[in-house]
C-alpha atoms as a printed R data frame, in Angstrom:
    type eleno elety resid chain resno       x       y       z
1   ATOM     1    CA   MET     A     1  98.015  96.374  92.035
2   ATOM     2    CA   ALA     A     2 100.311  93.524  91.617
3   ATOM     3    CA   SER     A     3 103.580  95.990  90.645
4   ATOM     4    CA   LEU     A     4 102.714  97.574  94.255
5   ATOM     5    CA   LYS     A     5 103.323  94.706  95.944
6   ATOM     6    CA   ARG     A     6 106.671  93.726  94.165
7   ATOM     7    CA   LEU     A     7 108.141  97.237  95.424
8   ATOM     8    CA   PHE     A     8 106.825  96.269  99.472
9   ATOM     9    CA   LEU     A     9 110.329  93.787 100.115
10  ATOM    10    CA   PRO     A    10 112.732  96.749  98.466
11  ATOM    11    CA   LEU     A    11 111.456  99.391  99.880
12  ATOM    12    CA   LEU     A    12 111.291  97.614 103.351
13  ATOM    13    CA   LEU     A    13 115.323  96.697 102.748
14  ATOM    14    CA   MET     A    14 115.755 100.300 101.855
15  ATOM    15    CA   MET     A    15 114.961 101.324 104.734
16  ATOM    16    CA   LEU     A    16 116.788  98.740 106.725
17  ATOM    17    CA   THR     A    17 119.990  99.913 105.194
18  ATOM    18    CA   ILE     A    18 119.339 103.753 105.710
19  ATOM    19    CA   CYS     A    19 118.342 103.721 109.618
20  ATOM    20    CA   PRO     A    20 121.804 103.045 110.547
21  ATOM    21    CA   GLN     A    21 122.433 106.605 109.372
22  ATOM    22    CA   ALA     A    22 119.654 107.705 111.712
23  ATOM    23    CA   LEU     A    23 122.920 107.587 114.466
24  ATOM    24    CA   ALA     A    24 124.931 110.526 112.577
25  ATOM    25    CA   TRP     A    25 121.678 113.043 111.812
26  ATOM    26    CA   PRO     A    26 120.745 115.586 114.178
27  ATOM    27    CA   PRO     A    27 118.550 114.730 117.351
28  ATOM    28    CA   ARG     A    28 115.680 116.559 116.157
29  ATOM    29    CA   PRO     A    29 114.197 116.761 112.735
30  ATOM    30    CA   GLN     A    30 114.789 119.675 110.158
31  ATOM    31    CA   SER     A    31 110.893 120.277 109.598
32  ATOM    32    CA   GLY     A    32 107.421 119.351 109.715
33  ATOM    33    CA   GLY     A    33 103.676 119.957 108.484
34  ATOM    34    CA   PHE     A    34 100.551 118.594 108.079
35  ATOM    35    CA   ALA     A    35  98.662 117.955 104.863
36  ATOM    36    CA   PHE     A    36  95.273 117.570 103.323
37  ATOM    37    CA   SER     A    37  94.331 114.524 101.335
38  ATOM    38    CA   ASN     A    38  91.589 113.795  99.374
39  ATOM    39    CA   GLY     A    39  91.337 110.444  97.556
40  ATOM    40    CA   ALA     A    40  89.412 107.585  95.475
41  ATOM    41    CA   ASP     A    41  89.689 103.840  94.976
42  ATOM    42    CA   VAL     A    42  90.607 102.466  91.601
43  ATOM    43    CA   ASP     A    43  89.165  99.203  91.693
44  ATOM    44    CA   LEU     A    44  87.089  97.503  94.113
45  ATOM    45    CA   GLU     A    45  84.984  95.063  91.914
46  ATOM    46    CA   HIS     A    46  81.231  95.274  91.798
47  ATOM    47    CA   GLY     A    47  80.664  98.801  90.616
48  ATOM    48    CA   ARG     A    48  81.828  99.669  94.699
49  ATOM    49    CA   ASP     A    49  83.205 103.171  94.810
50  ATOM    50    CA   LEU     A    50  85.248 104.910  97.644
51  ATOM    51    CA   ARG     A    51  86.363 108.179  98.051
52  ATOM    52    CA   SER     A    52  88.483 109.030 101.190
53  ATOM    53    CA   LEU     A    53  89.099 112.303 102.918
54  ATOM    54    CA   GLY     A    54  92.367 112.727 105.309
55  ATOM    55    CA   LEU     A    55  94.950 114.413 107.266
56  ATOM    56    CA   MET     A    56  98.434 113.348 107.507
57  ATOM    57    CA   MET     A    57 101.592 115.148 109.890
58  ATOM    58    CA   ASP     A    58 105.048 114.569 109.090
59  ATOM    59    CA   VAL     A    59 108.332 115.533 110.549
60  ATOM    60    CA   GLN     A    60 111.211 115.140 108.270
61  ATOM    61    CA   TRP     A    61 115.253 114.162 108.549
62  ATOM    62    CA   ARG     A    62 117.887 114.921 105.852
63  ATOM    63    CA   ALA     A    63 119.216 111.252 105.075
64  ATOM    64    CA   PHE     A    64 121.830 112.141 102.116
65  ATOM    65    CA   ASP     A    65 122.803 115.425 100.248
66  ATOM    66    CA   PHE     A    66 124.514 115.188  97.232
67  ATOM    67    CA   GLU     A    67 125.172 118.603  94.814
68  ATOM    68    CA   GLU     A    68 122.008 118.363  92.761
69  ATOM    69    CA   TRP     A    69 119.463 116.614  94.930
70  ATOM    70    CA   ASN     A    70 118.984 115.218  98.275
71  ATOM    71    CA   ILE     A    71 116.965 112.462 100.362
72  ATOM    72    CA   ASP     A    72 114.957 112.882 102.883
73  ATOM    73    CA   LEU     A    73 113.467 110.528 105.723
74  ATOM    74    CA   ARG     A    74 109.804 111.234 106.659
75  ATOM    75    CA   ALA     A    75 107.630 109.536 109.438
76  ATOM    76    CA   GLU     A    76 103.980 110.393 108.699
77  ATOM    77    CA   LEU     A    77 100.781 109.810 110.449
78  ATOM    78    CA   GLN     A    78  97.872 109.641 108.507
79  ATOM    79    CA   THR     A    79  94.157 109.485 109.375
80  ATOM    80    CA   ASN     A    80  91.420 109.113 106.481
81  ATOM    81    CA   GLY     A    81  88.048 108.900 106.699
82  ATOM    82    CA   TRP     A    82  86.690 106.524 103.254
83  ATOM    83    CA   TYR     A    83  83.064 107.370 102.462
84  ATOM    84    CA   ASN     A    84  80.746 106.475  99.703
85  ATOM    85    CA   GLU     A    85  80.210 102.695  99.306
86  ATOM    86    CA   THR     A    86  80.606 101.975 103.077
87  ATOM    87    CA   VAL     A    87  81.751 104.302 105.744
88  ATOM    88    CA   GLY     A    88  84.976 103.827 107.393
89  ATOM    89    CA   MET     A    89  88.299 105.149 108.689
90  ATOM    90    CA   GLU     A    90  91.896 104.222 108.483
91  ATOM    91    CA   ALA     A    91  94.951 105.295 110.765
92  ATOM    92    CA   ALA     A    92  98.938 104.603 109.507
93  ATOM    93    CA   MET     A    93 102.323 105.251 110.361
94  ATOM    94    CA   VAL     A    94 104.555 105.594 107.529
95  ATOM    95    CA   ALA     A    95 108.060 105.450 106.962
96  ATOM    96    CA   VAL     A    96 108.848 107.914 103.505
97  ATOM    97    CA   LEU     A    97 112.007 108.281 101.512
98  ATOM    98    CA   ARG     A    98 111.604 111.047  99.579
99  ATOM    99    CA   GLY     A    99 114.005 111.865  96.888
100 ATOM   100    CA   ASN     A   100 114.193 115.970  96.102
101 ATOM   101    CA   ILE     A   101 115.845 118.114  93.200
102 ATOM   102    CA   PRO     A   102 115.913 121.866  94.609
103 ATOM   103    CA   LEU     A   103 115.519 124.238  92.194
104 ATOM   104    CA   ASP     A   104 114.945 127.929  92.301
105 ATOM   105    CA   GLY     A   105 111.936 128.374  94.550
106 ATOM   106    CA   ILE     A   106 110.345 124.801  93.709
107 ATOM   107    CA   THR     A   107 111.300 120.988  95.024
108 ATOM   108    CA   PRO     A   108 110.075 118.756  92.443
109 ATOM   109    CA   TYR     A   109 110.764 115.242  94.236
110 ATOM   110    CA   LEU     A   110 109.721 111.661  94.102
111 ATOM   111    CA   GLU     A   111 108.757 108.972  96.924
112 ATOM   112    CA   LEU     A   112 108.356 105.611  98.509
113 ATOM   113    CA   GLY     A   113 106.720 104.648 101.736
114 ATOM   114    CA   SER     A   114 105.258 101.853 103.515
115 ATOM   115    CA   GLY     A   115 104.229 101.569 106.828
116 ATOM   116    CA   PRO     A   116 100.880  99.861 109.256
117 ATOM   117    CA   ALA     A   117  97.520 100.963 108.453
118 ATOM   118    CA   LEU     A   118  94.937  99.864 110.792
119 ATOM   119    CA   GLU     A   119  91.204  99.197 108.442
120 ATOM   120    CA   ALA     A   120  87.903  99.660 109.404
121 ATOM   121    CA   LEU     A   121  86.524  99.718 106.085
122 ATOM   122    CA   GLY     A   122  83.496  97.316 106.180
123 ATOM   123    CA   VAL     A   123  85.208  95.876 102.596
124 ATOM   124    CA   PRO     A   124  84.888  92.163 103.380
125 ATOM   125    CA   GLU     A   125  88.094  91.369 100.887
126 ATOM   126    CA   GLN     A   126  90.000  93.151 103.516
127 ATOM   127    CA   GLY     A   127  89.717  90.334 105.583
128 ATOM   128    CA   THR     A   128  91.594  91.655 108.701
129 ATOM   129    CA   TRP     A   129  91.674  95.327 110.316
130 ATOM   130    CA   LEU     A   130  95.400  94.944 110.644
131 ATOM   131    CA   ASN     A   131  96.978  95.745 107.324
132 ATOM   132    CA   PHE     A   132  99.645  97.515 105.015
133 ATOM   133    CA   LEU     A   133  99.485 100.948 103.362
134 ATOM   134    CA   ASN     A   134 102.666 101.152 100.574
135 ATOM   135    CA   PHE     A   135 102.619 104.214  97.992
136 ATOM   136    CA   VAL     A   136 104.527 105.839  95.234
137 ATOM   137    CA   GLY     A   137 104.228 109.427  94.166
138 ATOM   138    CA   ALA     A   138 105.235 112.588  93.001
139 ATOM   139    CA   GLY     A   139 105.041 116.286  94.003
140 ATOM   140    CA   LEU     A   140 106.746 119.719  94.266
141 ATOM   141    CA   GLY     A   141 107.185 121.876  96.961
142 ATOM   142    CA   ILE     A   142 107.050 125.836  96.526
143 ATOM   143    CA   ASN     A   143 108.951 127.986  98.535
144 ATOM   144    CA   LEU     A   144 106.746 130.395 100.048
145 ATOM   145    CA   ASP     A   145 109.168 132.138 102.612
146 ATOM   146    CA   ASP     A   146 112.545 131.309 104.585
147 ATOM   147    CA   GLY     A   147 111.567 127.866 105.539
148 ATOM   148    CA   ALA     A   148 108.086 127.875 104.980
149 ATOM   149    CA   TRP     A   149 106.932 125.621 102.438
150 ATOM   150    CA   LEU     A   150 103.415 125.098 100.674
151 ATOM   151    CA   GLU     A   151 103.483 120.959  98.869
152 ATOM   152    CA   CYS     A   152 100.966 119.372  96.488
153 ATOM   153    CA   GLY     A   153 101.554 115.886  95.536
154 ATOM   154    CA   LEU     A   154 100.113 112.638  94.144
155 ATOM   155    CA   ARG     A   155 100.510 109.012  95.685
156 ATOM   156    CA   LEU     A   156  99.254 105.653  94.145
157 ATOM   157    CA   ARG     A   157  98.579 103.929  97.245
158 ATOM   158    CA   HIS     A   158  97.902  99.961  97.997
159 ATOM   159    CA   ILE     A   159  96.491  98.630 101.222
160 ATOM   160    CA   SER     A   160  96.593  95.320 101.955
161 ATOM   161    CA   ASN     A   161  96.834  92.602 104.950
162 ATOM   162    CA   ALA     A   162 100.150  91.386 103.450
163 ATOM   163    CA   GLY     A   163  98.435  87.786 103.562
164 ATOM   164    CA   LEU     A   164  97.118  87.942 107.458
165 ATOM   165    CA   ASP     A   165  94.232  86.310 106.519
166 ATOM   166    CA   GLU     A   166  93.024  84.378 103.559
167 ATOM   167    CA   ARG     A   167  90.334  87.317 102.454
168 ATOM   168    CA   ASN     A   168  93.267  89.764 100.972
169 ATOM   169    CA   TYR     A   169  91.982  91.424  98.053
170 ATOM   170    CA   GLY     A   170  93.512  94.869  98.841
171 ATOM   171    CA   ILE     A   171  92.808  98.154  97.941
172 ATOM   172    CA   ASN     A   172  94.686 100.895  95.187
173 ATOM   173    CA   SER     A   173  93.746 104.598  95.147
174 ATOM   174    CA   ILE     A   174  94.740 107.448  94.041
175 ATOM   175    CA   GLN     A   175  95.817 110.265  96.810
176 ATOM   176    CA   VAL     A   176  96.277 114.152  96.069
177 ATOM   177    CA   HIS     A   177  97.450 116.147  98.597
178 ATOM   178    CA   LEU     A   178  98.010 119.641  99.533
179 ATOM   179    CA   GLY     A   179  99.860 120.733 102.614
180 ATOM   180    CA   TYR     A   180 102.498 123.310 104.793
181 ATOM   181    CA   THR     A   181 105.809 122.827 105.844
182 ATOM   182    CA   LEU     A   182 107.879 124.347 108.338
183 ATOM   183    CA   ASP     A   183 111.644 124.001 108.766
184 ATOM   184    CA   TRP     A   184 112.358 123.342 112.258
185 ATOM   185    CA   PRO     A   185 114.490 126.426 113.163
186 ATOM   186    CA   GLN     A   186 111.539 128.187 112.273
187 ATOM   187    CA   LEU     A   187 108.823 125.897 114.236
188 ATOM   188    CA   ILE     A   188 111.198 125.867 117.332
189 ATOM   189    CA   GLY     A   189 111.346 130.274 116.945
190 ATOM   190    CA   LYS     A   190 107.586 130.437 116.700
191 ATOM   191    CA   ALA     A   191 107.332 128.277 119.940
192 ATOM   192    CA   ASN     A   192 109.749 130.583 121.785
C-alpha cells in the first residue's frame, strides 16, 4: 500500500525524536511478553495466496505519561513462517510506538512500527532477502491480575526492500495476534 510507504519517513522521524528521551528512562524495561500471530497477504498477483504463523517477543518502556493516556516504546523480535503458495521465513526487529488509553481493567491502544526484516519467502517480486517491515495497528490489553495482561490486536503490515533492488513489489498483509505480558517487577519476582 502506497499510504503505508508514506508513513515510513514520519515514523522514523518520530522515533529519532523520542530516542533522546531514552537516557531519562529506567535502565530496565517496564514489561515484557510474547504473542502468537496469524496473518494473510492481501495483494499478491496471479491468484497467489500467502498465510503466516508467528511468534513475537517484546520488551516495553514507558516514554511519556499524560493525564488520560500514555506512550510506550516497544522493542519486538518477530518470526513468521509463511506457507500456502510458497514456504518461507521472516525474522524482524521492530521499534514500536504505542499510544495507550488505560481504562478500568482494559487498555485500548494504537501503534506504529518499523524495522529491518530478513525474508526468505521465495517471492520473486521481493527482489532481495533484506527488507523492511512497517505496520499500523490497534488492539486491547485486558488486565488479568496485578501486572499480568492478555493482549489481542490487529496489524496492517507492509514488507518491501525500500528500493534496494529493482524488484520491489512489496507484500501487504493483515495480522492478528494474541499475547501475554507481565510488568517487569512481576518478571523479576518470578525469577528470584
